[in-house]
ChimeraX commands (.cxc) that place a marker at each C-alpha (Angstrom):
marker #1 position -0.28,-0.80,0.02 radius 0.5
marker #1 position 1.43,3.76,-0.61 radius 0.5
marker #1 position 2.43,5.27,2.19 radius 0.5
marker #1 position -0.56,8.43,2.50 radius 0.5
marker #1 position -0.69,11.29,5.23 radius 0.5
marker #1 position -2.85,13.44,5.29 radius 0.5
marker #1 position -4.30,16.65,7.10 radius 0.5
marker #1 position -8.36,15.24,5.92 radius 0.5
marker #1 position -9.56,11.74,5.02 radius 0.5
marker #1 position -7.81,8.95,4.93 radius 0.5
marker #1 position -9.57,6.88,2.14 radius 0.5
marker #1 position -6.18,4.34,1.97 radius 0.5
marker #1 position -7.98,3.13,5.62 radius 0.5
marker #1 position -10.67,2.74,5.18 radius 0.5
marker #1 position -11.24,-1.17,4.66 radius 0.5
marker #1 position -9.51,-1.65,8.35 radius 0.5
marker #1 position -11.78,1.49,10.27 radius 0.5
marker #1 position -14.87,-0.72,8.31 radius 0.5
marker #1 position -13.71,-3.63,10.15 radius 0.5
marker #1 position -13.42,-2.07,13.59 radius 0.5
marker #1 position -9.89,-3.15,13.43 radius 0.5
marker #1 position -7.56,-1.15,16.53 radius 0.5
marker #1 position -5.45,2.19,15.41 radius 0.5
marker #1 position -2.60,2.45,14.36 radius 0.5
marker #1 position 0.46,3.67,16.38 radius 0.5
marker #1 position 1.03,7.51,16.97 radius 0.5
marker #1 position 2.16,9.73,14.90 radius 0.5
marker #1 position 1.44,6.57,12.12 radius 0.5
marker #1 position -1.71,8.00,10.17 radius 0.5
marker #1 position -3.74,11.11,11.37 radius 0.5
marker #1 position -7.21,11.59,9.67 radius 0.5
marker #1 position -8.67,8.35,10.84 radius 0.5
marker #1 position -10.21,8.38,14.27 radius 0.5
marker #1 position -11.86,6.15,16.38 radius 0.5
marker #1 position -12.32,2.10,14.79 radius 0.5
marker #1 position -16.09,1.81,16.09 radius 0.5
marker #1 position -16.66,4.67,18.14 radius 0.5
marker #1 position -18.25,7.82,16.37 radius 0.5
marker #1 position -15.66,10.24,16.18 radius 0.5
marker #1 position -13.47,9.52,12.66 radius 0.5
marker #1 position -12.26,11.64,10.31 radius 0.5
marker #1 position -11.32,14.94,12.43 radius 0.5
marker #1 position -8.36,16.33,12.21 radius 0.5
marker #1 position -8.04,17.98,15.22 radius 0.5
marker #1 position -8.51,14.36,17.17 radius 0.5
marker #1 position -5.38,11.89,17.17 radius 0.5
marker #1 position -4.91,8.92,20.31 radius 0.5
marker #1 position -3.04,8.89,21.93 radius 0.5
marker #1 position -0.25,6.08,23.04 radius 0.5
marker #1 position -1.05,2.85,24.70 radius 0.5
marker #1 position 0.62,2.62,28.21 radius 0.5
marker #1 position -0.20,0.07,31.04 radius 0.5
marker #1 position -2.27,0.25,33.42 radius 0.5
marker #1 position -4.18,3.26,31.12 radius 0.5
marker #1 position -7.08,3.24,29.41 radius 0.5
marker #1 position -7.09,4.41,25.43 radius 0.5
marker #1 position -6.38,7.95,25.76 radius 0.5
marker #1 position -7.93,10.84,23.23 radius 0.5
marker #1 position -6.13,13.95,22.37 radius 0.5
marker #1 position -8.05,16.83,21.41 radius 0.5
marker #1 position -7.67,20.71,20.27 radius 0.5
marker #1 position -10.62,22.65,21.05 radius 0.5
marker #1 position -11.60,26.52,19.04 radius 0.5
marker #1 position -10.94,27.89,21.34 radius 0.5
marker #1 position -7.41,27.31,21.49 radius 0.5
marker #1 position -7.40,24.33,24.68 radius 0.5
marker #1 position -5.42,20.80,24.35 radius 0.5
marker #1 position -7.94,17.89,25.93 radius 0.5
marker #1 position -6.31,14.34,26.89 radius 0.5
marker #1 position -8.95,12.26,28.25 radius 0.5
marker #1 position -8.78,8.23,29.43 radius 0.5
marker #1 position -11.51,6.09,28.39 radius 0.5
marker #1 position -13.23,4.22,31.36 radius 0.5
marker #1 position -15.11,1.79,31.04 radius 0.5
marker #1 position -17.12,2.29,28.23 radius 0.5
marker #1 position -16.98,6.61,28.31 radius 0.5
marker #1 position -13.70,8.36,28.21 radius 0.5
marker #1 position -12.85,11.42,31.35 radius 0.5
marker #1 position -10.70,14.44,30.61 radius 0.5
marker #1 position -7.31,13.63,32.73 radius 0.5
marker #1 position -5.68,16.89,31.72 radius 0.5
marker #1 position -6.33,20.34,29.39 radius 0.5
marker #1 position -3.80,23.53,28.21 radius 0.5
marker #1 position -3.70,26.41,29.10 radius 0.5
marker #1 position -5.13,28.62,27.07 radius 0.5
marker #1 position -2.78,28.15,23.72 radius 0.5
marker #1 position -2.95,31.53,21.39 radius 0.5
marker #1 position -6.11,30.65,19.27 radius 0.5
marker #1 position -8.03,27.97,18.24 radius 0.5
marker #1 position -6.41,25.05,17.76 radius 0.5
marker #1 position -6.43,24.20,14.10 radius 0.5
marker #1 position -3.68,21.45,13.96 radius 0.5
marker #1 position -2.92,17.87,15.84 radius 0.5
marker #1 position -0.71,15.32,15.53 radius 0.5
marker #1 position 1.46,13.12,18.17 radius 0.5
marker #1 position 4.83,12.16,16.60 radius 0.5
marker #1 position 8.19,12.53,16.92 radius 0.5
marker #1 position 8.41,16.17,15.85 radius 0.5
marker #1 position 12.25,16.36,17.29 radius 0.5
marker #1 position 14.22,12.96,17.21 radius 0.5
marker #1 position 14.53,12.65,20.84 radius 0.5
marker #1 position 13.49,9.00,20.38 radius 0.5
marker #1 position 9.86,10.38,22.70 radius 0.5
marker #1 position 6.48,11.13,21.16 radius 0.5
marker #1 position 4.74,15.61,21.00 radius 0.5
marker #1 position 1.71,16.60,20.96 radius 0.5
marker #1 position 2.35,19.08,18.29 radius 0.5
marker #1 position -0.45,21.71,18.45 radius 0.5
marker #1 position -0.48,24.88,16.06 radius 0.5
marker #1 position -3.25,27.25,16.31 radius 0.5
marker #1 position -4.55,29.85,13.80 radius 0.5
marker #1 position -2.48,33.35,15.83 radius 0.5
marker #1 position 0.16,31.49,14.18 radius 0.5
marker #1 position 2.10,29.58,17.14 radius 0.5
marker #1 position 2.89,26.55,17.56 radius 0.5
marker #1 position 3.72,24.22,20.79 radius 0.5
marker #1 position 5.68,21.02,21.83 radius 0.5
marker #1 position 3.73,18.94,24.07 radius 0.5
marker #1 position 5.44,16.27,25.83 radius 0.5
marker #1 position 2.97,13.25,24.97 radius 0.5
marker #1 position 3.33,12.22,28.35 radius 0.5
marker #1 position 3.33,14.11,31.25 radius 0.5
marker #1 position 2.16,17.24,28.76 radius 0.5
marker #1 position 4.49,19.30,29.70 radius 0.5
marker #1 position 5.49,22.15,27.26 radius 0.5
marker #1 position 8.56,21.43,25.47 radius 0.5
marker #1 position 8.87,24.00,22.48 radius 0.5
marker #1 position 6.86,26.66,21.34 radius 0.5
marker #1 position 7.97,29.37,18.81 radius 0.5
marker #1 position 8.43,33.37,19.18 radius 0.5
marker #1 position 5.79,35.82,19.08 radius 0.5
marker #1 position 4.34,36.72,15.85 radius 0.5
marker #1 position 6.92,34.61,13.72 radius 0.5
marker #1 position 3.53,33.48,12.58 radius 0.5
marker #1 position -0.24,35.81,11.77 radius 0.5
marker #1 position -1.72,33.20,10.97 radius 0.5
marker #1 position -0.99,29.17,10.82 radius 0.5
marker #1 position -3.91,28.28,8.75 radius 0.5
marker #1 position -3.22,24.20,8.44 radius 0.5
marker #1 position -0.29,21.98,9.58 radius 0.5
marker #1 position 1.43,18.85,9.25 radius 0.5
marker #1 position 3.94,16.31,10.17 radius 0.5
marker #1 position 5.61,14.60,7.35 radius 0.5
marker #1 position 9.32,13.57,6.41 radius 0.5
marker #1 position 10.19,14.86,3.31 radius 0.5
marker #1 position 13.96,15.52,3.16 radius 0.5
marker #1 position 16.80,13.11,3.60 radius 0.5
marker #1 position 17.17,14.04,7.02 radius 0.5
marker #1 position 14.92,11.22,10.03 radius 0.5
marker #1 position 12.73,13.31,11.36 radius 0.5
marker #1 position 8.92,14.38,10.72 radius 0.5
marker #1 position 9.38,18.08,9.18 radius 0.5
marker #1 position 6.10,20.36,10.10 radius 0.5
marker #1 position 4.17,21.29,6.53 radius 0.5
marker #1 position 2.69,24.76,7.65 radius 0.5
marker #1 position 0.40,27.06,5.42 radius 0.5
marker #1 position 1.63,30.33,7.00 radius 0.5
marker #1 position 1.35,33.82,6.20 radius 0.5
marker #1 position 0.13,32.27,3.56 radius 0.5
marker #1 position 2.45,30.49,2.02 radius 0.5
marker #1 position 3.40,27.04,2.08 radius 0.5
marker #1 position 6.20,25.84,4.92 radius 0.5
marker #1 position 8.13,23.94,4.71 radius 0.5
marker #1 position 9.80,23.94,9.02 radius 0.5
marker #1 position 11.83,21.82,10.55 radius 0.5
marker #1 position 10.66,20.01,13.45 radius 0.5
marker #1 position 14.19,19.30,15.38 radius 0.5
marker #1 position 15.88,22.12,15.58 radius 0.5
marker #1 position 12.88,25.16,14.68 radius 0.5
marker #1 position 13.61,26.92,12.03 radius 0.5
marker #1 position 12.49,27.33,7.97 radius 0.5
marker #1 position 14.44,25.25,5.75 radius 0.5
marker #1 position 11.79,27.03,2.96 radius 0.5
marker #1 position 8.39,29.14,1.61 radius 0.5
marker #1 position 6.60,28.48,-1.45 radius 0.5
marker #1 position 6.81,31.91,-3.65 radius 0.5
marker #1 position 3.00,31.93,-3.85 radius 0.5
marker #1 position 1.94,34.57,-1.82 radius 0.5
marker #1 position -2.17,34.39,-0.57 radius 0.5
marker #1 position -3.11,30.17,-0.05 radius 0.5
marker #1 position -6.31,29.18,1.29 radius 0.5
marker #1 position -4.91,26.05,2.15 radius 0.5
marker #1 position -7.04,24.50,5.31 radius 0.5
marker #1 position -6.46,20.48,4.47 radius 0.5
marker #1 position -2.92,19.02,2.95 radius 0.5
marker #1 position -2.17,15.32,2.04 radius 0.5
marker #1 position 1.85,14.15,1.72 radius 0.5
marker #1 position 1.55,11.30,-1.11 radius 0.5
marker #1 position 3.23,9.93,-4.26 radius 0.5
marker #1 position 0.50,10.75,-6.71 radius 0.5
marker #1 position 1.67,10.93,-9.55 radius 0.5
marker #1 position 3.57,7.99,-9.65 radius 0.5
marker #1 position 6.90,9.36,-10.17 radius 0.5
marker #1 position 8.37,7.40,-6.95 radius 0.5
marker #1 position 8.65,10.57,-4.92 radius 0.5
marker #1 position 5.66,12.18,-3.35 radius 0.5
marker #1 position 3.55,15.57,-3.40 radius 0.5
marker #1 position 2.73,18.15,-0.93 radius 0.5
marker #1 position -1.23,18.46,-2.22 radius 0.5
marker #1 position -3.01,21.56,-0.34 radius 0.5
marker #1 position -6.81,21.79,-1.22 radius 0.5
marker #1 position -6.83,25.20,-3.00 radius 0.5
marker #1 position -5.11,23.18,-5.94 radius 0.5
marker #1 position -1.81,23.41,-5.49 radius 0.5
marker #1 position 0.63,20.24,-6.47 radius 0.5
marker #1 position 3.75,20.35,-4.86 radius 0.5
marker #1 position 6.99,18.02,-5.62 radius 0.5
marker #1 position 8.07,16.92,-1.65 radius 0.5
marker #1 position 10.99,16.73,-1.89 radius 0.5
marker #1 position 13.04,19.85,-4.64 radius 0.5
marker #1 position 9.49,22.32,-3.95 radius 0.5
marker #1 position 8.61,23.11,-7.14 radius 0.5
marker #1 position 5.04,23.92,-7.96 radius 0.5
marker #1 position 4.14,20.51,-10.25 radius 0.5
marker #1 position 0.60,21.81,-10.76 radius 0.5
marker #1 position -1.97,24.32,-10.01 radius 0.5
marker #1 position -5.78,23.68,-10.59 radius 0.5
marker #1 position -7.43,26.86,-10.20 radius 0.5
marker #1 position -11.06,25.03,-9.19 radius 0.5
marker #1 position -9.40,24.00,-5.72 radius 0.5
marker #1 position -9.65,20.34,-4.71 radius 0.5
marker #1 position -12.78,20.76,-2.82 radius 0.5
marker #1 position -12.77,20.83,1.29 radius 0.5
marker #1 position -10.86,18.04,1.95 radius 0.5
marker #1 position -9.06,14.95,-0.17 radius 0.5
marker #1 position -7.76,11.52,0.08 radius 0.5
marker #1 position -6.35,8.61,-2.35 radius 0.5
marker #1 position -6.51,5.78,-3.23 radius 0.5
marker #1 position -5.89,3.62,-6.51 radius 0.5
marker #1 position -8.95,3.51,-8.17 radius 0.5
marker #1 position -8.17,1.97,-11.25 radius 0.5
marker #1 position -5.53,-0.73,-10.99 radius 0.5
marker #1 position -3.37,1.65,-12.26 radius 0.5
marker #1 position -0.47,1.81,-9.69 radius 0.5
marker #1 position -0.76,5.35,-8.91 radius 0.5
marker #1 position -2.69,6.71,-6.52 radius 0.5
marker #1 position -6.31,8.70,-8.19 radius 0.5
marker #1 position -6.44,12.15,-5.96 radius 0.5
marker #1 position -10.23,12.51,-4.30 radius 0.5
marker #1 position -11.74,15.56,-3.29 radius 0.5
marker #1 position -14.36,16.06,-2.11 radius 0.5
marker #1 position -16.80,19.27,-2.06 radius 0.5
marker #1 position -19.23,20.94,0.02 radius 0.5
marker #1 position -19.65,17.45,2.38 radius 0.5
marker #1 position -20.90,15.59,-0.18 radius 0.5
marker #1 position -19.61,16.30,-4.03 radius 0.5
marker #1 position -17.13,13.98,-4.72 radius 0.5
marker #1 position -14.28,14.16,-8.56 radius 0.5
marker #1 position -11.28,11.94,-8.81 radius 0.5
marker #1 position -8.53,13.56,-10.55 radius 0.5
marker #1 position -5.15,11.74,-12.44 radius 0.5
marker #1 position -2.78,14.31,-11.24 radius 0.5
marker #1 position -0.03,12.63,-13.19 radius 0.5
marker #1 position -2.52,13.37,-16.60 radius 0.5
marker #1 position -3.41,16.97,-14.52 radius 0.5
marker #1 position -6.52,15.87,-15.23 radius 0.5
marker #1 position -10.17,15.24,-13.65 radius 0.5
marker #1 position -11.23,10.99,-14.24 radius 0.5
marker #1 position -14.36,10.11,-14.84 radius 0.5
marker #1 position -14.99,5.87,-13.89 radius 0.5
marker #1 position -16.99,4.19,-16.34 radius 0.5
marker #1 position -17.21,0.12,-14.48 radius 0.5
marker #1 position -17.09,-2.21,-17.66 radius 0.5
marker #1 position -19.69,-4.07,-17.65 radius 0.5
marker link #1:1,2 radius 0.2
marker link #1:2,3 radius 0.2
marker link #1:3,4 radius 0.2
marker link #1:4,5 radius 0.2
marker link #1:5,6 radius 0.2
marker link #1:6,7 radius 0.2
marker link #1:7,8 radius 0.2
marker link #1:8,9 radius 0.2
marker link #1:9,10 radius 0.2
marker link #1:10,11 radius 0.2
marker link #1:11,12 radius 0.2
marker link #1:12,13 radius 0.2
marker link #1:13,14 radius 0.2
marker link #1:14,15 radius 0.2
marker link #1:15,16 radius 0.2
marker link #1:16,17 radius 0.2
marker link #1:17,18 radius 0.2
marker link #1:18,19 radius 0.2
marker link #1:19,20 radius 0.2
marker link #1:20,21 radius 0.2
marker link #1:21,22 radius 0.2
marker link #1:22,23 radius 0.2
marker link #1:23,24 radius 0.2
marker link #1:24,25 radius 0.2
marker link #1:25,26 radius 0.2
marker link #1:26,27 radius 0.2
marker link #1:27,28 radius 0.2
marker link #1:28,29 radius 0.2
marker link #1:29,30 radius 0.2
marker link #1:30,31 radius 0.2
marker link #1:31,32 radius 0.2
marker link #1:32,33 radius 0.2
marker link #1:33,34 radius 0.2
marker link #1:34,35 radius 0.2
marker link #1:35,36 radius 0.2
marker link #1:36,37 radius 0.2
marker link #1:37,38 radius 0.2
marker link #1:38,39 radius 0.2
marker link #1:39,40 radius 0.2
marker link #1:40,41 radius 0.2
marker link #1:41,42 radius 0.2
marker link #1:42,43 radius 0.2
marker link #1:43,44 radius 0.2
marker link #1:44,45 radius 0.2
marker link #1:45,46 radius 0.2
marker link #1:46,47 radius 0.2
marker link #1:47,48 radius 0.2
marker link #1:48,49 radius 0.2
marker link #1:49,50 radius 0.2
marker link #1:50,51 radius 0.2
marker link #1:51,52 radius 0.2
marker link #1:52,53 radius 0.2
marker link #1:53,54 radius 0.2
marker link #1:54,55 radius 0.2
marker link #1:55,56 radius 0.2
marker link #1:56,57 radius 0.2
marker link #1:57,58 radius 0.2
marker link #1:58,59 radius 0.2
marker link #1:59,60 radius 0.2
marker link #1:60,61 radius 0.2
marker link #1:61,62 radius 0.2
marker link #1:62,63 radius 0.2
marker link #1:63,64 radius 0.2
marker link #1:64,65 radius 0.2
marker link #1:65,66 radius 0.2
marker link #1:66,67 radius 0.2
marker link #1:67,68 radius 0.2
marker link #1:68,69 radius 0.2
marker link #1:69,70 radius 0.2
marker link #1:70,71 radius 0.2
marker link #1:71,72 radius 0.2
marker link #1:72,73 radius 0.2
marker link #1:73,74 radius 0.2
marker link #1:74,75 radius 0.2
marker link #1:75,76 radius 0.2
marker link #1:76,77 radius 0.2
marker link #1:77,78 radius 0.2
marker link #1:78,79 radius 0.2
marker link #1:79,80 radius 0.2
marker link #1:80,81 radius 0.2
marker link #1:81,82 radius 0.2
marker link #1:82,83 radius 0.2
marker link #1:83,84 radius 0.2
marker link #1:84,85 radius 0.2
marker link #1:85,86 radius 0.2
marker link #1:86,87 radius 0.2
marker link #1:87,88 radius 0.2
marker link #1:88,89 radius 0.2
marker link #1:89,90 radius 0.2
marker link #1:90,91 radius 0.2
marker link #1:91,92 radius 0.2
marker link #1:92,93 radius 0.2
marker link #1:93,94 radius 0.2
marker link #1:94,95 radius 0.2
marker link #1:95,96 radius 0.2
marker link #1:96,97 radius 0.2
marker link #1:97,98 radius 0.2
marker link #1:98,99 radius 0.2
marker link #1:99,100 radius 0.2
marker link #1:100,101 radius 0.2
marker link #1:101,102 radius 0.2
marker link #1:102,103 radius 0.2
marker link #1:103,104 radius 0.2
marker link #1:104,105 radius 0.2
marker link #1:105,106 radius 0.2
marker link #1:106,107 radius 0.2
marker link #1:107,108 radius 0.2
marker link #1:108,109 radius 0.2
marker link #1:109,110 radius 0.2
marker link #1:110,111 radius 0.2
marker link #1:111,112 radius 0.2
marker link #1:112,113 radius 0.2
marker link #1:113,114 radius 0.2
marker link #1:114,115 radius 0.2
marker link #1:115,116 radius 0.2
marker link #1:116,117 radius 0.2
marker link #1:117,118 radius 0.2
marker link #1:118,119 radius 0.2
marker link #1:119,120 radius 0.2
marker link #1:120,121 radius 0.2
marker link #1:121,122 radius 0.2
marker link #1:122,123 radius 0.2
marker link #1:123,124 radius 0.2
marker link #1:124,125 radius 0.2
marker link #1:125,126 radius 0.2
marker link #1:126,127 radius 0.2
marker link #1:127,128 radius 0.2
marker link #1:128,129 radius 0.2
marker link #1:129,130 radius 0.2
marker link #1:130,131 radius 0.2
marker link #1:131,132 radius 0.2
marker link #1:132,133 radius 0.2
marker link #1:133,134 radius 0.2
marker link #1:134,135 radius 0.2
marker link #1:135,136 radius 0.2
marker link #1:136,137 radius 0.2
marker link #1:137,138 radius 0.2
marker link #1:138,139 radius 0.2
marker link #1:139,140 radius 0.2
marker link #1:140,141 radius 0.2
marker link #1:141,142 radius 0.2
marker link #1:142,143 radius 0.2
marker link #1:143,144 radius 0.2
marker link #1:144,145 radius 0.2
marker link #1:145,146 radius 0.2
marker link #1:146,147 radius 0.2
marker link #1:147,148 radius 0.2
marker link #1:148,149 radius 0.2
marker link #1:149,150 radius 0.2
marker link #1:150,151 radius 0.2
marker link #1:151,152 radius 0.2
marker link #1:152,153 radius 0.2
marker link #1:153,154 radius 0.2
marker link #1:154,155 radius 0.2
marker link #1:155,156 radius 0.2
marker link #1:156,157 radius 0.2
marker link #1:157,158 radius 0.2
marker link #1:158,159 radius 0.2
marker link #1:159,160 radius 0.2
marker link #1:160,161 radius 0.2
marker link #1:161,162 radius 0.2
marker link #1:162,163 radius 0.2
marker link #1:163,164 radius 0.2
marker link #1:164,165 radius 0.2
marker link #1:165,166 radius 0.2
marker link #1:166,167 radius 0.2
marker link #1:167,168 radius 0.2
marker link #1:168,169 radius 0.2
marker link #1:169,170 radius 0.2
marker link #1:170,171 radius 0.2
marker link #1:171,172 radius 0.2
marker link #1:172,173 radius 0.2
marker link #1:173,174 radius 0.2
marker link #1:174,175 radius 0.2
marker link #1:175,176 radius 0.2
marker link #1:176,177 radius 0.2
marker link #1:177,178 radius 0.2
marker link #1:178,179 radius 0.2
marker link #1:179,180 radius 0.2
marker link #1:180,181 radius 0.2
marker link #1:181,182 radius 0.2
marker link #1:182,183 radius 0.2
marker link #1:183,184 radius 0.2
marker link #1:184,185 radius 0.2
marker link #1:185,186 radius 0.2
marker link #1:186,187 radius 0.2
marker link #1:187,188 radius 0.2
marker link #1:188,189 radius 0.2
marker link #1:189,190 radius 0.2
marker link #1:190,191 radius 0.2
marker link #1:191,192 radius 0.2
marker link #1:192,193 radius 0.2
marker link #1:193,194 radius 0.2
marker link #1:194,195 radius 0.2
marker link #1:195,196 radius 0.2
marker link #1:196,197 radius 0.2
marker link #1:197,198 radius 0.2
marker link #1:198,199 radius 0.2
marker link #1:199,200 radius 0.2
marker link #1:200,201 radius 0.2
marker link #1:201,202 radius 0.2
marker link #1:202,203 radius 0.2
marker link #1:203,204 radius 0.2
marker link #1:204,205 radius 0.2
marker link #1:205,206 radius 0.2
marker link #1:206,207 radius 0.2
marker link #1:207,208 radius 0.2
marker link #1:208,209 radius 0.2
marker link #1:209,210 radius 0.2
marker link #1:210,211 radius 0.2
marker link #1:211,212 radius 0.2
marker link #1:212,213 radius 0.2
marker link #1:213,214 radius 0.2
marker link #1:214,215 radius 0.2
marker link #1:215,216 radius 0.2
marker link #1:216,217 radius 0.2
marker link #1:217,218 radius 0.2
marker link #1:218,219 radius 0.2
marker link #1:219,220 radius 0.2
marker link #1:220,221 radius 0.2
marker link #1:221,222 radius 0.2
marker link #1:222,223 radius 0.2
marker link #1:223,224 radius 0.2
marker link #1:224,225 radius 0.2
marker link #1:225,226 radius 0.2
marker link #1:226,227 radius 0.2
marker link #1:227,228 radius 0.2
marker link #1:228,229 radius 0.2
marker link #1:229,230 radius 0.2
marker link #1:230,231 radius 0.2
marker link #1:231,232 radius 0.2
marker link #1:232,233 radius 0.2
marker link #1:233,234 radius 0.2
marker link #1:234,235 radius 0.2
marker link #1:235,236 radius 0.2
marker link #1:236,237 radius 0.2
marker link #1:237,238 radius 0.2
marker link #1:238,239 radius 0.2
marker link #1:239,240 radius 0.2
marker link #1:240,241 radius 0.2
marker link #1:241,242 radius 0.2
marker link #1:242,243 radius 0.2
marker link #1:243,244 radius 0.2
marker link #1:244,245 radius 0.2
marker link #1:245,246 radius 0.2
marker link #1:246,247 radius 0.2
marker link #1:247,248 radius 0.2
marker link #1:248,249 radius 0.2
marker link #1:249,250 radius 0.2
marker link #1:250,251 radius 0.2
marker link #1:251,252 radius 0.2
marker link #1:252,253 radius 0.2
marker link #1:253,254 radius 0.2
marker link #1:254,255 radius 0.2
marker link #1:255,256 radius 0.2
marker link #1:256,257 radius 0.2
marker link #1:257,258 radius 0.2
marker link #1:258,259 radius 0.2
marker link #1:259,260 radius 0.2
marker link #1:260,261 radius 0.2
marker link #1:261,262 radius 0.2
marker link #1:262,263 radius 0.2
marker link #1:263,264 radius 0.2
view
């Protein structure tokens, strides 16, 4: 199965989700939510890793700028921790070893440009970016898109696509394109060239490794995106959802919208 990271709908995991299988490892896949529960496909709800003597834990970032941790107690969940106000509504949550220290962190971004690393076990603040570094962040995703071992933060910050070093906390690259309104992103090889692309839902497709703009689709890719090889050609199709209901398919390798027709 092709590797795919997304801050939106992940169709590649749909079979496991419907089957009620266990959650993926923390930080491995985002967006799937809880198999068998009511919370699915929500960007700001993530699972924390299982620990001895503990129930299943969830981390939730809310619109009031607070990160909450809930632990399963029988058939319900109890809040066991809540952060202080993190200066803006939470617009992205990831659970991943972002700084290459061998421990998992909760990475929380806010719409007012703040980035916070929290220890995934004791919830202490590990690092926070400087006030004023960014005025706005509209989307965030963690993925390894270069040659070093640790993941990077992929941000839509102040209207640009930004690659941010997760370990040393500095901006590696920013796009020449401005005015981006991205609210969800996807990292996957969607054109079959054996290299990942960064797909923005406002219609931009960038090379994840060399950062060149490969395609711009003026109409955009809707509110949510996923990727799945629907026709068995070994290349993922981009699946876009518009207005929470209408689905369109794209062959990114051919730079065109796709229509699937059944052969009976």
